[in-house]
C-alpha positions in Angstrom: -50.3 31.4 -10.2 -46.8 32.5 -11.2 -45.9 33.0 -7.6 -47.1 29.6 -6.7 -45.2 27.9 -9.5 -42.1 30.0 -8.7 -42.1 28.9 -5.0 -42.9 25.3 -5.9 -39.9 25.0 -8.2 -37.6 26.7 -5.8 -38.6 24.3 -3.0 -38.3 21.3 -5.3 -34.8 22.5 -6.2 -33.8 22.8 -2.6 -34.8 19.3 -1.7 -33.3 17.8 -4.9 -30.0 19.6 -4.5 -29.7 18.5 -0.9 -30.5 14.8 -1.4 -28.9 14.1 -4.8 -25.5 14.6 -6.4 -25.4 17.7 -8.6 -27.7 17.2 -11.6 -28.1 20.8 -12.5 -26.7 24.3 -11.8 -27.3 26.4 -8.7 -27.6 30.0 -9.6 -25.8 32.7 -7.6 -29.1 34.0 -6.3 -30.0 30.5 -5.1 -26.7 30.3 -3.3 -27.2 33.8 -1.9 -30.6 32.8 -0.4 -29.5 29.4 0.9 -31.5 27.6 -2.0 -34.7 29.3 -0.9 -35.2 31.6 -3.9 -33.7 30.9 -7.4 -33.9 31.9 -11.0 -34.6 30.2 -14.3 -31.0 29.0 -14.2 -32.1 26.7 -11.4 -35.1 25.5 -13.2 -34.0 24.6 -16.7 -32.6 21.2 -15.5 -35.3 20.6 -12.9 -37.4 17.4 -13.3 -40.6 19.2 -12.3 -40.1 22.8 -13.2 -38.4 22.9 -16.6 -41.7 24.1 -18.2 -41.6 27.4 -16.2 -38.4 28.5 -18.2 -39.6 31.0 -20.8 -37.7 31.4 -24.1 -38.4 31.3 -27.8 -35.6 29.3 -29.4 -32.7 28.8 -27.0 -31.9 29.2 -23.3 -28.2 29.4 -22.4 -26.4 29.5 -19.1 -22.8 30.0 -18.1 -21.3 30.1 -14.6 -17.9 30.4 -12.9 -17.2 29.6 -9.2 -14.2 29.9 -7.0 -14.4 27.7 -3.9 -12.1 28.4 -1.1 -11.5 24.6 -0.5 -9.2 22.1 -2.1 -6.7 24.7 -3.0 -9.2 27.3 -4.3 -10.9 25.2 -6.9 -12.1 27.0 -10.0 -15.3 25.5 -11.4 -17.0 26.1 -14.7 -20.6 25.2 -15.4 -22.5 25.7 -18.7 -25.8 24.6 -20.0 -28.4 25.1 -22.6 -32.0 24.2 -23.4 -34.2 24.1 -26.5 -37.5 22.8 -27.7 -38.1 20.2 -30.4 -41.8 20.4 -30.9 -43.5 19.3 -27.7 -40.2 17.9 -26.3 -38.0 20.0 -24.1 -34.2 19.1 -24.1 -31.7 20.5 -21.6 -28.0 19.8 -21.1 -25.5 20.9 -18.5 -21.9 20.4 -17.5 -20.0 21.4 -14.4 -16.4 20.8 -13.3 -12.8 21.2 -13.9 -11.7 19.9 -17.3 -8.9 18.2 -15.4 -5.5 17.2 -16.5 -3.6 14.2 -17.7 0.1 14.1 -17.0 2.8 11.6 -18.1 6.4 11.4 -17.0 9.0 8.8 -18.0 12.2 9.8 -16.1 15.5 8.1 -16.7 18.9 8.9 -15.2 22.4 7.7 -14.5 24.7 8.4 -11.6 28.4 7.6 -11.9 30.5 7.0 -8.9 34.3 6.7 -9.2 36.3 5.1 -6.4 40.1 5.8 -6.0 42.4 2.8 -5.5 43.9 2.7 -2.0 46.7 0.5 -3.3 47.7 2.7 -6.2 46.7 6.3 -5.3 45.8 8.4 -8.3 44.2 5.5 -10.2 40.7 4.3 -10.5 39.8 1.2 -8.4 36.1 0.9 -9.6 33.5 2.7 -11.6 29.9 2.3 -10.6 26.9 3.3 -12.8 23.6 3.5 -11.1 20.7 3.6 -13.6 17.2 4.8 -12.5 13.9 4.8 -14.3 10.4 5.9 -13.2 7.1 5.9 -15.0 4.1 7.9 -13.8 0.7 8.8 -15.4 -2.0 10.7 -13.6 -5.6 11.6 -14.5 -7.2 14.2 -12.2 -10.6 15.6 -13.1 -14.0 16.5 -11.7 -17.0 16.3 -14.0 -20.8 16.6 -13.7 -22.9 16.0 -16.8 -26.7 15.8 -17.1 -29.3 15.7 -19.9 -33.0 16.4 -19.3 -35.9 15.4 -21.5 -39.2 17.0 -20.7 -42.6 16.3 -22.1 -46.2 17.1 -20.9 -45.9 17.4 -17.1 -43.0 15.0 -16.8 -39.2 15.0 -16.9 -36.5 12.4 -17.2 -32.9 13.2 -16.4 -29.7 11.2 -16.9 -26.6 12.2 -15.1 -22.9 11.2 -14.7 -20.3 12.4 -12.2 -16.6 11.8 -12.0 -14.3 13.0 -9.2 -10.9 12.1 -7.9 -7.6 10.9 -9.4 -6.2 7.8 -11.0 -2.5 7.0 -11.2 -0.5 4.4 -12.9 3.1 3.5 -13.4 5.9 2.1 -11.2 3.7 2.2 -8.1 4.6 0.3 -4.9 3.2 0.8 -1.4 1.0 3.7 -2.7 3.9 5.6 -4.1 6.0 5.9 -7.2 9.3 4.0 -7.0 12.1 4.1 -9.5 13.9 1.1 -11.0 17.5 0.9 -9.9 20.4 -1.1 -11.2 24.1 -0.7 -10.3 26.9 -2.0 -12.5 30.5 -2.1 -11.3 33.7 -2.3 -13.4 35.4 -4.2 -10.6 32.8 -7.0 -10.3 31.0 -7.1 -13.6 29.4 -10.5 -13.0 27.9 -9.5 -9.7 24.4 -8.0 -9.3 23.8 -6.4 -5.9 20.1 -5.6 -5.3 18.8 -4.8 -8.7 15.2 -3.5 -8.3 12.6 -3.3 -11.0 8.9 -2.3 -10.7 6.0 -3.4 -12.8 5.0 -0.4 -15.0 1.4 -1.5 -14.8 1.1 -0.6 -11.1 -1.6 1.8 -10.1 -3.1 3.9 -7.3 -6.8 4.5 -7.9 -8.9 7.0 -5.9 -11.7 8.1 -8.2 -15.5 8.0 -8.0 -17.9 7.5 -10.9 -21.7 8.0 -10.4 -24.5 7.4 -12.9 -28.1 8.6 -12.1 -31.5 8.3 -13.7 -34.4 10.4 -12.3 -38.0 10.9 -13.1 -40.4 13.6 -11.9 -43.8 15.0 -12.6 -46.3 17.7 -11.5 -49.8 16.9 -10.3 -52.7 19.1 -9.2 -55.0 17.8 -6.5 -57.7 20.5 -6.0 -55.9 23.4 -4.3 -52.8 21.3 -3.6 -49.9 20.8 -5.9 -47.8 17.6 -5.7 -44.4 17.0 -7.4 -43.3 13.3 -6.9 -39.8 12.2 -8.0 -38.1 8.8 -8.2 -34.5 8.0 -9.1 -31.7 5.5 -9.1 -28.1 6.2 -8.4 -25.2 3.8 -9.2 -21.8 4.9 -7.7 -18.5 3.2 -8.1 -16.0 4.2 -5.4 -12.5 3.3 -6.3 -10.0 2.7 -3.5 -7.3 0.4 -4.6 -3.6 0.1 -5.3 -1.3 -2.5 -6.8 2.4 -2.9 -7.5 5.1 -5.6 -8.0 8.8 -5.2 -7.1 11.5 -7.6 -8.3 14.9 -7.7 -6.5 17.7 -9.7 -8.0 21.1 -10.5 -6.5 23.8 -12.5 -8.2 27.1 -13.6 -6.6 29.7 -15.3 -8.9 32.7 -14.8 -6.6 35.0 -17.5 -5.4 33.8 -20.0 -8.0 30.2 -19.9 -6.7 27.1 -19.1 -8.7 24.3 -18.1 -6.3 21.3 -16.2 -7.7 18.5 -14.9 -5.5 15.3 -13.4 -7.0 12.6 -12.0 -4.8 9.3 -10.8 -6.2 7.1 -8.8 -3.8 3.5 -7.7 -4.2 1.9 -4.6 -2.8 -1.8 -4.5 -3.0 -5.0 -3.3 -1.3 -8.6 -3.1 -2.5 -11.6 -1.5 -0.9 -13.4 -0.6 -4.1 -17.2 -0.8 -3.8 -20.4 0.0 -5.7 -23.2 1.8 -3.9 -26.7 1.4 -5.3 -29.2 3.9 -4.0 -32.9 4.2 -4.7 -34.7 7.5 -3.9 -38.2 8.6 -3.6 -39.4 12.2 -3.0 -42.4 14.5 -3.1 -43.2 18.1 -2.7 -46.6 19.2 -1.4 -47.7 22.8 -1.9 -50.6 24.1 0.2 -51.1 27.3 -1.8 -51.9 29.2 1.4 -51.0 32.8 2.5 -47.5 31.8 3.4 -46.9 29.7 0.2 -46.2 26.7 2.5 -44.5 23.8 1.0 -43.7 20.4 2.6 -41.2 18.0 1.2 -40.6 14.3 1.9 -37.8 12.1 0.8 -36.6 8.5 1.4 -33.3 7.1 0.3 -32.3 3.4 0.5 -28.7 2.4 -0.3 -26.6 -0.7 -0.2 -22.9 -1.3 -0.8 -22.0 -4.0 -3.2 -18.5 -5.4 -3.1 -18.2 -8.9 -4.7 -15.3 -11.2 -4.3 -11.9 -9.7 -5.0 -9.2 -11.6 -6.8 -5.5 -10.8 -6.3 -2.6 -11.8 -8.5 0.1 -13.0 -6.1 3.8 -12.5 -6.5 4.2 -16.1 -7.7 1.7 -15.5 -10.5 -1.2 -17.4 -9.0 -4.7 -15.9 -8.5 -6.0 -15.8 -5.0 -9.7 -15.2 -4.3 -10.2 -13.0 -1.2 -13.0 -11.3 0.6 -14.7 -8.2 -0.8 -12.0 -6.0 0.7 -8.4 -6.7 1.6 -5.0 -5.4 2.5 -1.9 -7.5 1.5 0.6 -7.5 4.4 3.2 -9.8 2.8 3.4 -11.2 -0.7 6.8 -12.5 -1.7 8.2 -15.0 -4.2 11.8 -15.9 -3.2 13.8 -18.0 -5.6 17.3 -19.0 -4.5 19.5 -21.0 -6.8 22.8 -22.6 -5.7 25.0 -25.3 -7.0 23.4 -27.9 -4.8 19.7 -27.0 -4.9 16.9 -24.6 -5.7 14.6 -23.3 -3.0 11.4 -21.4 -3.8 9.6 -19.7 -0.9 6.2 -18.1 -1.4 4.9 -16.1 1.6 1.4 -14.6 1.5 -0.2 -12.8 4.4 -3.3 -10.6 4.1 -6.1 -9.2 6.0 -9.5 -9.9 4.4 -12.7 -8.0 5.2 -16.2 -9.2 4.3 -18.2 -6.0 4.4 -21.9 -5.1 4.1 -23.6 -1.7 4.5 -27.2 -0.6 4.4 -28.3 3.1 4.6 -31.7 4.5 5.2 -32.4 8.3 5.1 -35.7 9.9 5.8 -35.9 13.7 5.0 -38.8 16.0 6.0 -38.7 19.7 5.1 -40.8 22.8 5.2 -40.4 26.2 3.5 -42.4 29.4 3.3 -42.4 32.8 1.6 -43.8 36.1 2.9 -44.1 39.1 0.5 -44.1 42.3 2.7 -44.2 44.5 -0.4 -43.9 44.0 -4.2 -40.2 44.6 -3.7 -39.3 42.9 -0.3 -39.7 39.1 0.3 -38.8 36.9 3.3 -38.0 33.2 2.9 -37.5 30.6 5.6 -37.1 26.9 5.7 -36.1 23.9 7.8 -34.9 20.5 6.8 -34.4 17.4 9.1 -32.8 14.3 7.6 -32.7 11.3 9.8 -30.3 8.4 8.9 -30.4 4.8 10.0 -27.2 3.0 8.9 -26.1 -0.6 9.5 -22.6 -1.8 8.8 -21.1 -5.3 9.3 -17.4 -6.1 8.9 -15.9 -9.6 9.3 -12.1 -9.5 9.5 -10.0 -12.6 8.9 -6.3 -13.1 8.5 -4.8 -15.2 5.6 -1.4 -16.6 6.4 0.2 -19.2 4.1 3.9 -20.0 3.4 4.8 -22.5 0.7 8.4 -23.8 0.4 9.5 -25.9 -2.6 12.9 -27.6 -2.5 14.5 -29.0 -5.6 17.5 -31.2 -4.8 19.9 -31.2 -7.8 21.8 -34.3 -6.4 18.9 -36.5 -5.2 15.5 -35.9 -6.7 13.9 -38.1 -4.0 14.5 -35.2 -1.6 12.3 -32.9 -3.7 9.5 -31.6 -1.5 6.9 -29.0 -1.0 6.0 -27.8 2.5 2.8 -25.7 3.1 2.3 -23.9 6.4 -1.1 -22.3 7.0 -2.2 -20.4 10.1 -5.8 -19.7 10.8 -6.7 -17.1 13.4 -10.2 -16.3 14.8 -12.4 -14.0 12.7 -13.5 -10.7 14.2 -17.0 -9.3 13.6 -17.7 -5.6 14.1 -21.4 -4.5 13.8 -22.1 -0.8 13.8 -25.5 0.8 14.0 -25.6 4.6 13.5 -28.4 7.0 13.8 -27.7 10.5 12.5 -29.6 13.8 12.8 -28.7 16.5 10.3 -31.1 19.5 10.7 -30.6 22.8 9.1 -32.3 26.1 9.3 -32.4 28.7 6.5 -33.6 32.3 6.1 -33.3 34.8 3.3 -34.3 38.3 2.2 -34.7 39.5 -1.4 -35.1 43.1 -2.2 -35.8 44.6 -5.7 -33.5 47.6 -5.6 -34.7 48.5 -9.1 -38.0 46.8 -9.8 -37.6 44.0 -12.4 -34.0 44.9 -12.9 -31.7 44.8 -9.9 -32.3 42.4 -7.0 -30.2 42.2 -3.8 -30.3 39.0 -1.7 -29.2 38.1 1.8 -29.3 34.6 3.3 -28.0 32.4 6.0 -27.9 28.7 6.9 -27.4 27.3 10.3 -26.4 23.7 11.0 -26.5 23.1 14.8 -24.9 19.7 14.9 -21.7 19.8 13.0 -19.6 21.0 10.1 -20.0 19.8 6.6 -23.1 17.7 6.7 -24.0 18.8 10.1 -24.7 15.7 12.1 -25.6 14.6 15.5 -24.5 10.9 15.7 -25.6 8.1 17.9 -23.4 5.0 17.3 -23.4 1.5 18.7 -20.3 -0.7 18.0 -20.2 -4.3 19.0 -17.1 -6.4 18.4 -17.1 -10.2 18.7 -14.7 -13.1 17.9 -15.5 -16.6 16.8 -12.7 -18.1 19.0 -9.6 -17.5 21.1 -7.1 -19.9 19.6 -5.2 -20.1 16.4 -4.4 -23.3 14.4 -1.2 -23.9 12.4 -1.3 -26.7 9.9 1.9 -28.0 8.2 1.8 -30.4 5.3 5.0 -31.7 3.5 4.7 -33.7 0.3 7.4 -35.6 -1.6 6.3 -36.0 -5.2 9.0 -38.6 -5.9 8.6 -40.5 -2.6 5.0 -40.3 -1.4 5.8 -42.5 1.7 7.6 -39.5 3.3 4.5 -37.2 3.1 3.6 -35.8 6.5 0.8 -33.6 7.9 0.1 -32.2 11.3 -1.4 -29.2 13.2 -1.0 -27.4 16.4 -3.2 -25.0 18.4 -2.3 -22.2 20.8 -4.1 -19.3 22.4 -4.2 -16.0 20.5 -1.9 -13.4 21.9 -4.6 -10.7 22.3 -8.3 -11.0 21.4 -10.9 -8.7 22.8 -14.7 -8.3 22.6 -16.4 -5.1 23.3 -19.6 -3.0 23.1 -19.4 0.7 22.8 -22.1 3.4 22.7 -21.1 7.0 21.7 -22.9 10.2 21.0 -21.1 12.9 18.9 -22.1 16.5 18.5 -20.2 18.5 15.9 -19.5 22.2 15.8 -22.2 24.6 14.9 -21.8 26.1 11.4 -23.2 29.4 10.2 -22.9 30.5 6.6 -23.8 34.0 5.4 -24.6 34.7 1.8 -24.8 37.9 -0.3 -25.9 38.2 -3.9 -26.8 40.7 -6.6 -28.8 39.9 -9.8 -29.0 42.3 -12.7 -31.5 41.9 -15.5 -29.7 44.0 -18.1 -32.6 43.4 -20.5 -35.4 40.9 -20.4 -33.3 38.3 -22.2 -29.9 38.9 -20.5 -29.2 38.4 -16.8 -26.0 38.6 -14.7 -25.8 37.1 -11.3 -23.2 37.3 -8.5 -23.0 35.5 -5.1 -20.6 35.5 -2.1 -20.6 32.8 0.6 -18.6 32.7 3.9 -18.6 30.5 7.0 -18.3 32.8 10.0 -18.0 30.6 13.0 -14.5 29.2 12.6 -13.0 32.6 12.0 -14.6 35.9 11.1 -11.9 37.0 8.7 -13.6 39.0 5.9 -10.3 39.7 4.2 -9.9 36.0 3.2 -11.6 34.9 0.1 -14.8 32.9 0.6 -16.8 31.2 -2.1 -17.6 33.3 -5.2 -19.9 32.5 -8.1 -20.7 34.5 -11.2 -23.2 33.5 -13.8 -25.0 34.8 -16.9 -28.1 33.6 -18.7 -29.1 34.6 -22.3 -32.3 33.8 -24.0 -33.0 33.8 -27.7 
């Protein structure tokens, strides 16, 4: 019975860990055996196997991992569980505590120019002042809370990854304010640049999950169904505003030019995923276990609103990139001309994902000290993406005549180009094969584990991809409409349009098949039960196909559990 429960929980853990974001720890032994054989550390946050963790008052877990990716990330994970009467409560955290940095840099550069007329004297002194504001929040967090009762479990999870930046951002980078003052021409401003300190560059993901699972017995069979909902916000946006001011008061003139430019893009989306799964244990001689899972996900964008350089709010499609956004204000003695130019590419996107996962695992005990584990998993994905691209091109020119108000006018030029629709259908196959050995070097005390995982169709997720891409356009001409209104003389209002062929517009249909590189991971692990209540666990992981270089550090994890 213990063996059956042990195997069942390990297999449930494997499927859960593969299909979901991290909602609980993965012990070094589990990593060493490619998720085929774990410990109580893997079960204390499991929806279906929390009840198999044996302790009196308190179960504690602490782990530290070094991953040889992303500049050798050091990851801490800790957790604990206790019982409040018939209710089981577990909590877990994993991540890097992150960092918040703030900088507010100011500086002045002085440039002295010698007079060419009177050598040895100063002709001009120029002071260039700069200022830059930058704030950054970079952190990765996984938090989960499990409540267990009877044969059921409910788990709430939250994940945060990535970086958020704010400050004087423009075109996805920090830009300093600059202002130059000259002693020779104190009334003249040449290209003073200021940036909105509320600019930002956001590239962080936040995910919330709620899961439910239970255990059922159907005769000789054991069934563990699970259901869950995942709500993920994927930030991918930037915003910035630059103001350039020039002022010329030479030769009796007073010309002032002020140009406000906007820099913005927004591809932020929310992905809602519903998930169903079940493990079926046969309780046969091979401890066979079948697993089934289905995920359905959709991307939710909503209409995006952009604050233009002229201060107006423009409603765009659910994703956009601003190509030109300027507000140019030129004031002379005779008139004032305000020109607003806005050019953007707007994308209406939709995405539906379906993933069906079937898996099988087994365990064979050769002796009471040596066990063989094997498993296969075959996720199949059917994804459908539609993207409609349309250009937005509008220029508004307002002329204010200081001499004759009847000449005041506003001219609006709008250009409409054909929309392009790209429909992509993708079928992915991501099989993986696992095998592991566990040997009790010292019975009930020291266990040595070896494991491997092979992904035949690609690195990372391991995919074989079949993709069909069809591109169509809704026309082959563009229309330009010009409307000029005179608020003080409506009889002069004019409106007209012209049509011409688009320079280059193509339609296409492409079918591609992609096979990635085979990946092979090897895993080694040692677990030491110092006493019945204290366990120390160590695992090492290395990918061996790219380069077999055992001197470079792979992935290491050390963990300890203590029961009270």
